[in-house]
VEXDRENNU-181500 format. One record per atom (N, C-alpha, C): residue number from 1; residue in three letters; x negated, y negated, z. Coordinates in nm, 2 decimals. Each point is the difference from the previous one (the first is absolute). Last residue first. Layout:
<atoms>
   resi   resn       xx       yy       zz
    NUM    ala        X        Y        Z
...
</atoms>
This chain:
<atoms>
   resi   resn       xx       yy       zz
     80    asn    20.42    15.87     6.09
     80    asn    -0.09     0.05     0.09
     80    asn    -0.11    -0.10     0.03
     79    ile     0.35    -0.05    -0.32
     79    ile     0.05    -0.03     0.13
     79    ile    -0.09     0.05     0.11
     78    thr    -0.19    -0.16    -0.49
     78    thr     0.09     0.10     0.06
     78    thr     0.04    -0.04     0.14
     77    leu    -0.17    -0.22    -0.50
     77    leu    -0.01    -0.02     0.15
     77    leu     0.10     0.10     0.06
     76    arg    -0.18    -0.01    -0.50
     76    arg     0.09     0.06     0.09
     76    arg    -0.03    -0.02     0.15
     75    glu    -0.40    -0.08    -0.34
     75    glu     0.14    -0.01    -0.01
     75    glu     0.07     0.05     0.12
     74    phe    -0.50    -0.14    -0.28
     74    phe     0.06     0.02     0.13
     74    phe     0.15    -0.02    -0.02
     73    asn    -0.43     0.13    -0.35
     73    asn     0.12    -0.07     0.02
     73    asn     0.05     0.04     0.14
     72    val    -0.48     0.03    -0.33
     72    val     0.07     0.04     0.12
     72    val     0.12    -0.09     0.02
     71    cys    -0.36     0.19    -0.42
     71    cys     0.09    -0.11     0.06
     71    cys     0.06     0.06     0.12
     70    trp    -0.35     0.24    -0.24
     70    trp     0.01    -0.12    -0.08
     70    trp     0.08    -0.11     0.06
     69    val    -0.32     0.41     0.23
     69    val     0.14    -0.04    -0.03
     69    val     0.00    -0.13    -0.08
     68    gly    -0.37     0.29     0.19
     68    gly     0.00    -0.05    -0.14
     68    gly     0.14    -0.04    -0.04
     67    leu    -0.18     0.18     0.43
     67    leu     0.06     0.10    -0.09
     67    leu     0.00    -0.06    -0.14
     66    glu    -0.17    -0.27     0.35
     66    glu    -0.08     0.12    -0.01
     66    glu     0.05     0.10    -0.10
     65    lys     0.26    -0.38     0.10
     65    lys    -0.12    -0.04    -0.08
     65    lys    -0.09     0.12    -0.02
     64    cys     0.37     0.05     0.27
     64    cys     0.04    -0.01    -0.14
     64    cys    -0.12    -0.04    -0.08
     63    met    -0.07     0.03     0.46
     63    met     0.04     0.13    -0.05
     63    met     0.03    -0.01    -0.15
     62    asp    -0.08    -0.41     0.23
     62    asp    -0.12     0.08    -0.01
     62    asp     0.03     0.14    -0.07
     61    phe     0.37    -0.27     0.12
     61    phe    -0.07    -0.06    -0.12
     61    phe    -0.13     0.08    -0.02
     60    ile     0.25     0.11     0.38
     60    ile     0.07     0.04    -0.12
     60    ile    -0.08    -0.05    -0.13
     59    val    -0.17    -0.12     0.42
     59    val    -0.01     0.15    -0.01
     59    val     0.07     0.04    -0.13
     58    gln     0.02    -0.45     0.16
     58    gln    -0.12     0.03    -0.08
     58    gln    -0.01     0.15    -0.03
     57    pro     0.32    -0.19     0.31
     57    pro     0.04     0.00    -0.15
     57    pro    -0.11     0.04    -0.09
     56    glu     0.05     0.18     0.50
     56    glu    -0.06    -0.11    -0.06
     56    glu     0.03     0.00    -0.15
     55    leu     0.36     0.22     0.32
     55    leu    -0.13     0.02    -0.06
     55    leu    -0.07    -0.13    -0.04
     54    glu     0.45     0.00     0.16
     54    glu    -0.10     0.02     0.11
     54    glu    -0.14     0.03    -0.05
     53    leu     0.38    -0.03    -0.30
     53    leu    -0.05    -0.13     0.04
     53    leu    -0.09     0.00     0.12
     52    leu     0.19     0.40    -0.16
     52    leu    -0.09    -0.05    -0.10
     52    leu    -0.05    -0.14     0.04
     51    lys     0.32     0.21     0.27
     51    lys    -0.13     0.06     0.01
     51    lys    -0.10    -0.05    -0.10
     50    gln     0.45    -0.15    -0.03
     50    gln    -0.07    -0.06     0.12
     50    gln    -0.14     0.06     0.02
     49    thr     0.17    -0.01    -0.50
     49    thr     0.06     0.05     0.13
     49    thr    -0.08    -0.06     0.11
     48    val     0.05    -0.02    -0.57
     48    val    -0.04    -0.07     0.11
     48    val     0.08     0.04     0.13
     47    thr    -0.16     0.25    -0.48
     47    thr     0.11    -0.03     0.08
     47    thr    -0.05    -0.07     0.12
     46    val    -0.24     0.03    -0.49
     46    val    -0.01     0.02     0.14
     46    val     0.12    -0.04     0.07
     45    thr    -0.19     0.15    -0.52
     45    thr     0.10    -0.07     0.07
     45    thr     0.00     0.04     0.15
     44    val    -0.36     0.01    -0.44
     44    val     0.04     0.06     0.12
     44    val     0.10    -0.10     0.07
     43    arg    -0.22     0.13    -0.52
     43    arg     0.06    -0.10     0.08
     43    arg     0.05     0.06     0.13
     42    val    -0.37     0.14    -0.41
     42    val     0.09     0.04     0.10
     42    val     0.04    -0.12     0.08
     41    pro    -0.22     0.15    -0.52
     41    pro     0.02    -0.10     0.10
     41    pro     0.10     0.05     0.11
     40    val    -0.31     0.32    -0.31
     40    val     0.14    -0.04     0.02
     40    val     0.00    -0.11     0.11
     39    gly    -0.40     0.26    -0.17
     39    gly     0.04    -0.12    -0.07
     39    gly     0.15    -0.05     0.02
     38    asn    -0.27     0.37     0.21
     38    asn     0.05     0.04    -0.14
     38    asn     0.06    -0.12    -0.07
     37    arg    -0.15    -0.03     0.46
     37    arg    -0.12     0.05    -0.08
     37    arg     0.04     0.03    -0.14
     36    val     0.35    -0.13     0.28
     36    val    -0.09    -0.11    -0.02
     36    val    -0.12     0.05    -0.08
     35    leu     0.30     0.33     0.14
     35    leu     0.06    -0.09    -0.10
     35    leu    -0.09    -0.11    -0.04
     34    phe    -0.14     0.28     0.36
     34    phe     0.00     0.07    -0.13
     34    phe     0.06    -0.08    -0.11
     33    glu     0.02    -0.17     0.44
     33    glu    -0.14     0.00    -0.05
     33    glu    -0.01     0.07    -0.14
     32    val     0.41     0.02     0.23
     32    val    -0.03    -0.14    -0.05
     32    val    -0.14     0.00    -0.06
     31    asn     0.12     0.40     0.21
     31    asn     0.08    -0.02    -0.13
     31    asn    -0.03    -0.14    -0.05
     30    thr    -0.19     0.11     0.41
     30    thr    -0.06     0.08    -0.10
     30    thr     0.07    -0.02    -0.13
     29    lys     0.19    -0.20     0.38
     29    lys    -0.12    -0.07    -0.04
     29    lys    -0.07     0.07    -0.11
     28    trp     0.38     0.21     0.18
     28    trp     0.04    -0.12    -0.07
     28    trp    -0.13    -0.08    -0.05
     27    leu    -0.06     0.38     0.28
     27    leu     0.04     0.04    -0.13
     27    leu     0.04    -0.12    -0.09
     26    thr    -0.10    -0.09     0.45
     26    thr    -0.12     0.05    -0.07
     26    thr     0.03     0.04    -0.14
     25    glu     0.36    -0.11     0.28
     25    glu    -0.07    -0.12    -0.04
     25    glu    -0.13     0.04    -0.07
     24    lys     0.26     0.34     0.17
     24    lys     0.07    -0.06    -0.11
     24    lys    -0.07    -0.12    -0.04
     23    asn    -0.16     0.23     0.38
     23    asn    -0.02     0.08    -0.12
     23    asn     0.06    -0.07    -0.12
     22    lys     0.06    -0.21     0.43
     22    lys    -0.14     0.00    -0.05
     22    lys    -0.02     0.07    -0.13
     21    asp     0.48    -0.17     0.06
     21    asp    -0.09     0.05     0.11
     21    asp    -0.14     0.01    -0.06
     20    phe     0.44    -0.31    -0.18
     20    phe    -0.13     0.07     0.00
     20    phe    -0.03     0.06     0.13
     19    arg     0.40    -0.27    -0.13
     19    arg     0.00     0.13    -0.06
     19    arg    -0.13     0.07     0.01
     18    ile     0.11    -0.41     0.25
     18    ile     0.13     0.05    -0.04
     18    ile    -0.02     0.14    -0.06
     17    asp    -0.33    -0.34     0.17
     17    asp     0.06     0.08     0.10
     17    asp     0.13     0.06    -0.04
     16    tyr    -0.29    -0.23    -0.32
     16    tyr    -0.09     0.03     0.11
     16    tyr     0.07     0.09     0.10
     15    asp     0.07    -0.05    -0.52
     15    asp     0.09    -0.04     0.11
     15    asp    -0.07     0.05     0.13
     14    trp    -0.07    -0.10    -0.55
     14    trp    -0.08     0.04     0.11
     14    trp     0.08    -0.05     0.13
     13    ser     0.12     0.12    -0.56
     13    ser     0.02    -0.08     0.12
     13    ser    -0.10     0.06     0.11
     12    thr    -0.01    -0.07    -0.57
     12    thr     0.01     0.10     0.11
     12    thr     0.02    -0.08     0.13
     11    thr    -0.02    -0.06    -0.58
     11    thr     0.03    -0.06     0.13
     11    thr     0.02     0.11     0.10
     10    ile    -0.27    -0.08    -0.50
     10    ile     0.08     0.09     0.08
     10    ile     0.02    -0.06     0.14
      9    ala    -0.08    -0.27    -0.48
      9    ala    -0.06     0.04     0.13
      9    ala     0.10     0.11     0.06
      8    pro    -0.05    -0.04    -0.54
      8    pro     0.07    -0.08     0.11
      8    pro    -0.06     0.05     0.14
      7    leu    -0.32     0.04    -0.42
      7    leu     0.12     0.07     0.06
      7    leu     0.06    -0.09     0.10
      6    met    -0.28    -0.16    -0.44
      6    met    -0.01     0.01     0.15
      6    met     0.13     0.07     0.05
      5    arg    -0.33    -0.04    -0.47
      5    arg     0.14     0.01     0.05
      5    arg    -0.02     0.02     0.15
      4    gln    -0.32    -0.22    -0.42
      4    gln     0.01     0.07     0.13
      4    gln     0.15     0.00     0.04
      3    glu    -0.30    -0.04    -0.48
      3    glu     0.12    -0.04     0.07
      3    glu     0.00     0.08     0.13
      2    ser    -0.42    -0.18    -0.33
      2    ser     0.08     0.11     0.05
      2    ser     0.11    -0.05     0.08
      1    met    -0.26    -0.21    -0.44
      1    met     0.03    -0.03     0.14
      1    met     0.08     0.12     0.05
</atoms>
């Protein structure tokens, strides 16, 4: 029987209106796709802001599903 070792998941944050402009978000997505393609589970932490709540929640889930993200956590209710 072969033994499988699983790497711990890598956690990264996706902050819709805090740290991303279009170029940074594109680079972030490319990096996530690279990790997933290479067998590394990726957990995404999403900061909850007013602008995020104005999006359709399905947008976030669709993006994470498309990228192959393993887990999504929502955190940090902000003053924004």
